[in-house]
N, C-alpha and C positions, 0 to 999 in steps of 0.2 A: 763101523767097528770102533772108531775113536769115541763116538758118543756113548757107547756102552761102558767104557773104562771109568769115567767119573762116577757113574751110578754104582758100579761095582765097588769103587773105592769108598763111596759114602756108606755103603752097607757094611764094609769091613771096619770103617771108623766107628760106626754106630755100635757094632757088635763089640769092638774093642773097648769103647767107652762104657758100655753096659757091664762088661766083665770087670773093668777097673773099679767102677762104683759099687758093684755087688761085692767085690773083694773088700772094699773099704767098710762096707756095712758089717760083714762077717768079722773083720778085724776089730771094729768098734765093740761089738758084742763080746768078742773073745777077750779083749783086754779088760773090759769091765767085769766079765765073768771070772777071770783069774783073780783079780783084786778082791772081788766079793768072796770067792772061795777061801782065799788066804785070810781075809778078815774073819770069816765064820770060824775057820779052824783055830785062829789065834784067840778068838773070844771063848771058844770051848776050853782051850788050854789054860788061859789066865782068868777065866770066870769074870769077864768084863762085858757081858752081853748088854746091849748091842753097840757099845762104843767103838770098838775097832772095826766092826762090820760097816758102820756108817762112815767112819773116817776113811777107810780104804775104798769104799764105794765112791766117795767124792774124789779121792786122789785118782782112782782108776778112770773115772769119767773125765777128769781134767786131762789125764795122760792120753786117753783115747782121742779126745777132741783136738789136742795139740798135735797128735800124730796125723790125724786127718787134715788139719790145717797145713802142716808142713808138706804133706803129700800133694795138696791142691795148689799151694803157692809156688812150689818148685816147678810146676808144669807150665 
């Protein structure tokens, strides 16, 4: 019975890791998507196509990767 415990724990850890990294992927795309949407909206308002869209895409990408970096380093 003791030998089954580690196997069960490994499965739980694998599932937990899978969920954590899947969540990070959704977070990455969510952050970038919000920045792109705001850039698109601001470009329409100020008629600056595609300057703000590209600028906020780059800022959003940097922010998303920084968030992922901080999440993985703290563990």
